[in-house]
Every structure is written in C-alpha cells, then in structure tokens.
N, CA, C and O of each residue as an XYZ file, in Angstrom:
412
protein
N      70.390    107.029     87.692
C      71.360    106.031     87.377
C      70.656    104.754     86.907
O      69.665    104.324     87.497
N      71.183    104.162     85.845
C      70.557    102.948     85.296
C      70.714    101.812     86.315
O      71.762    101.660     86.942
N      69.676    101.042     86.459
C      69.727     99.933     87.392
C      69.990     98.612     86.646
O      69.582     98.451     85.496
N      70.662     97.693     87.301
C      71.031     96.435     86.703
C      70.376     95.277     87.442
O      71.061     94.367     87.910
N      69.063     95.308     87.546
C      68.353     94.337     88.386
C      68.389     92.926     87.840
O      68.055     91.990     88.567
N      68.782     92.731     86.587
C      68.876     91.351     86.022
C      70.312     90.877     85.871
O      70.565     89.834     85.268
N      71.252     91.637     86.414
C      72.652     91.327     86.232
C      73.195     90.446     87.376
O      72.928     90.699     88.550
N      73.951     89.423     87.006
C      74.698     88.616     87.962
C      76.154     89.031     87.790
O      76.713     88.882     86.704
N      76.770     89.544     88.836
C      78.119     90.033     88.800
C      79.084     88.942     89.260
O      78.930     88.402     90.356
N      80.086     88.610     88.425
C      81.111     87.626     88.753
C      82.401     88.342     89.071
O      82.871     89.158     88.279
N      82.987     88.047     90.230
C      84.236     88.660     90.680
C      85.163     87.503     91.035
O      84.837     86.676     91.886
N      86.342     87.449     90.365
C      87.302     86.384     90.676
C      88.706     86.958     90.813
O      89.038     88.016     90.277
N      89.507     86.214     91.552
C      90.917     86.555     91.714
C      91.682     85.238     91.656
O      91.245     84.228     92.209
N      92.836     85.263     90.975
C      93.686     84.090     90.903
C      95.078     84.408     91.443
O      95.574     85.520     91.264
N      95.697     83.452     92.092
C      97.055     83.624     92.578
C      98.081     83.287     91.469
O      97.691     82.996     90.339
N      99.345     83.325     91.782
C     100.398     83.082     90.798
C     100.334     81.648     90.246
O     100.790     81.387     89.133
N      99.779     80.745     91.014
C      99.660     79.348     90.544
C      98.386     79.098     89.792
O      98.165     77.981     89.324
N      97.538     80.088     89.656
C      96.289     79.933     88.921
C      95.102     79.485     89.762
O      94.007     79.279     89.240
N      95.319     79.336     91.058
C      94.203     78.947     91.923
C      93.330     80.140     92.262
O      93.824     81.253     92.444
N      92.040     79.903     92.346
C      91.134     80.995     92.750
C      91.325     81.330     94.222
O      91.488     80.438     95.054
N      91.304     82.601     94.532
C      91.436     83.070     95.929
C      90.299     84.039     96.255
O      89.470     84.354     95.402
N      90.278     84.492     97.475
C      89.189     85.340     97.952
C      89.065     86.629     97.146
O      90.014     87.407     97.045
N      87.889     86.842     96.580
C      87.626     88.074     95.822
C      86.332     88.706     96.262
O      85.704     89.432     95.491
N      85.918     88.446     97.489
C      84.679     89.003     98.019
C      84.774     90.546     97.942
O      85.815     91.116     98.268
N      83.700     91.208     97.515
C      83.720     92.659     97.357
C      83.988     93.405     98.704
O      83.493     93.012     99.761
N      84.768     94.464     98.615
C      85.024     95.283     99.801
C      83.817     96.223    100.054
O      82.837     96.204     99.309
N      83.914     97.030    101.105
C      82.787     97.909    101.447
C      82.458     98.883    100.329
O      81.282     99.107    100.043
N      83.459     99.465     99.692
C      83.212    100.438     98.632
C      82.593     99.815     97.424
O      81.662    100.374     96.844
N      83.098     98.644     97.021
C      82.531     97.922     95.896
C      81.097     97.505     96.186
O      80.219     97.619     95.331
N      80.871     97.021     97.404
C      79.516     96.615     97.767
C      78.544     97.749     97.730
O      77.389     97.568     97.344
N      78.988     98.923     98.127
C      78.149    100.108     98.076
C      77.669    100.369     96.637
O      76.491    100.644     96.410
N      78.582    100.280     95.686
C      78.247    100.481     94.277
C      77.325     99.363     93.785
O      76.373     99.621     93.047
N      77.608     98.118     94.193
C      76.754     97.001     93.811
C      75.323     97.225     94.287
O      74.362     96.987     93.556
N      75.205     97.692     95.535
C      73.871     97.953     96.074
C      73.161     99.089     95.366
O      71.967     99.009     95.077
N      73.909    100.149     95.089
C      73.322    101.309     94.385
C      72.848    100.970     92.991
O      71.867    101.532     92.505
N      73.558    100.037     92.337
C      73.163     99.625     90.974
C      72.037     98.615     90.967
O      71.511     98.269     89.908
N      71.664     98.140     92.145
C      70.579     97.187     92.282
C      70.903     95.858     91.511
O      70.044     95.280     90.845
N      72.140     95.425     91.635
C      72.564     94.177     91.003
C      71.864     92.998     91.604
O      71.718     92.937     92.825
N      71.421     92.054     90.804
C      70.620     90.917     91.248
C      71.377     89.956     92.151
O      70.899     89.637     93.239
N      72.558     89.482     91.723
C      73.339     88.529     92.509
C      74.822     88.771     92.315
O      75.251     89.348     91.316
N      75.600     88.318     93.292
C      77.055     88.417     93.266
C      77.614     86.977     93.353
O      77.205     86.186     94.203
N      78.551     86.669     92.455
C      79.253     85.412     92.538
C      80.738     85.781     92.673
O      81.287     86.506     91.843
N      81.363     85.275     93.719
C      82.785     85.590     93.926
C      83.586     84.383     94.363
O      83.071     83.475     95.016
N      84.881     84.388     93.984
C      85.732     83.257     94.332
C      86.174     83.378     95.793
O      86.236     84.460     96.377
N      86.480     82.187     96.350
C      86.939     82.107     97.738
C      88.212     81.244     97.729
O      88.504     80.563     96.746
N      88.941     81.284     98.807
C      90.118     80.451     98.904
C      89.754     78.977     98.719
O      88.655     78.553     99.077
N      90.677     78.207     98.162
C      90.417     76.781     97.941
C      89.616     76.502     96.727
O      88.936     75.478     96.659
N      89.666     77.384     95.749
C      88.924     77.161     94.461
C      87.436     76.998     94.651
O      86.788     76.267     93.902
N      86.893     77.661     95.628
C      85.433     77.619     95.860
C      84.798     78.914     95.458
O      85.478     79.933     95.339
N      83.485     78.893     95.245
C      82.775     80.092     94.882
C      81.573     80.271     95.788
O      81.033     79.295     96.310
N      81.151     81.513     95.978
C      79.987     81.800     96.753
C      79.040     82.652     95.915
O      79.495     83.535     95.187
N      77.754     82.411     96.000
C      76.766     83.214     95.281
C      75.718     83.677     96.276
O      75.229     82.901     97.097
N      75.386     84.948     96.190
C      74.366     85.505     97.096
C      73.721     86.763     96.496
O      74.244     87.379     95.568
N      72.593     87.107     97.054
C      71.950     88.355     96.707
C      72.631     89.452     97.528
O      73.090     89.196     98.641
N      72.696     90.659     96.992
C      73.337     91.751     97.758
C      72.681     91.935     99.148
O      73.377     92.296    100.097
N      71.395     91.702     99.285
C      70.712     91.913    100.558
C      71.172     90.863    101.596
O      70.935     91.030    102.792
N      71.827     89.786    101.132
C      72.306     88.733    102.027
C      73.800     88.910    102.360
O      74.341     88.190    103.199
N      74.447     89.857    101.708
C      75.893     90.030    101.829
C      76.236     91.116    102.833
O      75.632     92.188    102.829
N      77.216     90.835    103.703
C      77.709     91.834    104.659
C      79.216     91.825    104.626
O      79.831     90.770    104.477
N      79.820     92.994    104.764
C      81.289     93.056    104.818
C      81.708     94.296    105.608
O      81.002     95.304    105.654
N      82.855     94.183    106.212
C      83.523     95.339    106.828
C      84.926     95.489    106.241
O      85.758     96.249    106.736
N      85.156     94.719    105.146
C      86.493     94.689    104.532
C      86.787     95.992    103.802
O      85.981     96.475    103.006
N      87.959     96.550    104.090
C      88.452     97.710    103.352
C      89.616     97.186    102.518
O      90.540     96.571    103.049
N      89.566     97.432    101.215
C      90.603     96.920    100.328
C      91.954     97.561    100.607
O      92.033     98.634    101.206
N      93.000     96.902    100.174
C      94.365     97.437    100.336
C      94.458     98.805     99.645
O      95.009     99.750    100.208
N      93.921     98.903     98.436
C      93.967    100.185     97.696
C      93.286    101.294     98.457
O      93.799    102.412     98.509
N      92.142    101.014     99.049
C      91.435    102.034     99.825
C      92.161    102.384    101.086
O      92.125    103.545    101.494
N      92.830    101.435    101.741
C      93.614    101.720    102.938
C      94.776    102.643    102.596
O      95.090    103.558    103.358
N      95.417    102.406    101.447
C      96.524    103.268    100.999
C      95.984    104.684    100.756
O      96.589    105.664    101.191
N      94.868    104.785    100.077
C      94.302    106.114     99.798
C      93.924    106.839    101.092
O      94.178    108.036    101.222
N      93.325    106.132    102.043
C      92.967    106.734    103.300
C      94.197    107.236    104.064
O      94.188    108.322    104.644
N      95.255    106.415    104.049
C      96.491    106.838    104.704
C      97.081    108.080    104.029
O      97.570    108.985    104.705
N      97.034    108.117    102.717
C      97.565    109.287    101.990
C      96.726    110.526    102.307
O      97.274    111.610    102.512
N      95.408    110.371    102.348
C      94.531    111.504    102.708
C      94.824    112.015    104.083
O      94.889    113.226    104.294
N      95.006    111.108    105.041
C      95.308    111.505    106.419
C      96.659    112.212    106.493
O      96.815    113.184    107.231
N      97.642    111.719    105.722
C      98.938    112.372    105.702
C      98.852    113.776    105.137
O      99.480    114.709    105.637
N      98.063    113.905    104.087
C      97.886    115.236    103.462
C      97.208    116.202    104.436
O      97.575    117.375    104.503
N      96.234    115.717    105.180
C      95.550    116.566    106.174
C      96.522    116.990    107.279
O      96.502    118.139    107.720
N      97.367    116.065    107.722
C      98.327    116.407    108.768
C      99.362    117.407    108.236
O      99.805    118.300    108.959
N      99.733    117.244    106.981
C     100.735    118.188    106.401
C     100.165    119.582    106.207
O     100.907    120.564    106.235
N      98.854    119.681    106.010
C      98.219    121.004    105.864
C      98.191    121.747    107.165
O      98.216    122.978    107.187
N      98.140    121.015    108.248
C      98.055    121.630    109.582
C      99.134    121.031    110.509
O      98.824    120.319    111.465
N     100.406    121.338    110.198
C     101.497    120.755    110.973
C     101.520    121.220    112.425
O     102.120    120.558    113.271
N     100.874    122.351    112.730
C     100.888    122.881    114.111
C      99.911    122.108    114.994
O      99.999    122.196    116.219
N      98.994    121.364    114.410
C      97.992    120.619    115.162
C      98.688    119.635    116.136
O      98.345    119.560    117.316
N      99.670    118.889    115.602
C     100.367    117.922    116.439
C     101.117    118.638    117.564
O     101.120    118.179    118.706
N     101.744    119.747    117.238
C     102.489    120.520    118.239
C     101.569    121.032    119.293
O     101.905    121.008    120.477
N     100.400    121.501    118.891
C      99.425    122.004    119.871
C      98.986    120.882    120.782
O      98.925    121.068    121.997
N      98.680    119.730    120.234
C      98.260    118.631    121.049
C      99.338    118.198    122.013
O      99.034    117.878    123.163
N     100.602    118.178    121.580
C     101.693    117.811    122.476
C     101.848    118.838    123.576
O     102.105    118.479    124.725
N     101.697    120.117    123.243
C     101.796    121.178    124.268
C     100.680    121.057    125.282
O     100.915    121.228    126.478
N      99.482    120.770    124.836
C      98.348    120.610    125.748
C      98.612    119.442    126.683
O      98.334    119.552    127.877
N      99.139    118.323    126.188
C      99.432    117.157    127.017
C     100.496    117.509    128.053
O     100.392    117.095    129.207
N     101.529    118.275    127.650
C     102.561    118.652    128.577
C     101.991    119.493    129.691
O     102.331    119.290    130.857
N     101.102    120.466    129.344
C     100.486    121.332    130.366
C      99.618    120.507    131.298
O      99.637    120.720    132.510
N      98.856    119.568    130.750
C      98.005    118.740    131.596
C      98.861    117.885    132.577
O      98.524    117.741    133.752
N      99.963    117.334    132.055
C     100.827    116.527    132.922
C     101.445    117.399    134.046
O     101.546    116.961    135.192
N     101.850    118.622    133.702
C     102.405    119.523    134.703
C     101.374    119.852    135.780
O     101.688    119.887    136.970
N     100.140    120.092    135.341
C      99.075    120.422    136.284
C      98.771    119.223    137.204
O      98.494    119.407    138.390
N      98.822    118.013    136.664
C      98.576    116.824    137.450
C      99.656    116.651    138.527
O      99.371    116.285    139.667
N     100.909    116.927    138.126
C     102.035    116.799    139.055
C     101.948    117.799    140.179
O     102.321    117.491    141.311
N     101.457    119.005    139.888
C     101.329    120.053    140.893
C     100.278    119.678    141.938
O     100.438    119.975    143.122
N      99.203    119.025    141.494
C      98.097    118.664    142.380
C      98.497    117.428    143.136
O      97.723    116.926    143.952
C-alpha cells in the first residue's frame, strides 16, 4: 500500500449555522490514517477551534454513529440467524433458578 508520509490530513465538520464542530477521527478512521503513515492530522473542534497532531500523539476510543449502526445491524443479523440461541439461554436460566430454589 502506498504510504502518505508527507501528507497533512484536514478533517472538518460544520453545523447548520456554519460553525466548525468536532470532527476528530473515530477509531476506524484513525486505523486507516495510521496504516497510510499520514504525517499529521488537523481537525476541527467545537467552538471554531482546530487541533493539529501527529498520528503517534493521537488517541481515541470514539466509535462513529455510522459504525455503531453497522455494528447493531450485524448483531441483529447474527441473532436472526440463530433465533434458538436466546431461547436456549432463557431455558438454561430457568433451570438454574429452579435448581437454586430446590437447594
């Protein structure tokens, strides 16, 4: 993969009034930025401010809204493939509760 060691990446977001808001890269975006060996990241922050840093100085645990939606969809699909799994877990819990009551 081609590396972008001389690239400065600018990421901005504006609200409906045109003010800059937080556009710090999420975990997935940061992973790509790191893999591409990008030199620096400049991103907008709330209050019309900007932050600039090297990828090695940046840390995040942020998961974007889009990725959260995708993860929820994937989890739903997995549950739909195995609908008996929930039933099995409920039955196991019922049996455990019955055993506890007996003891």
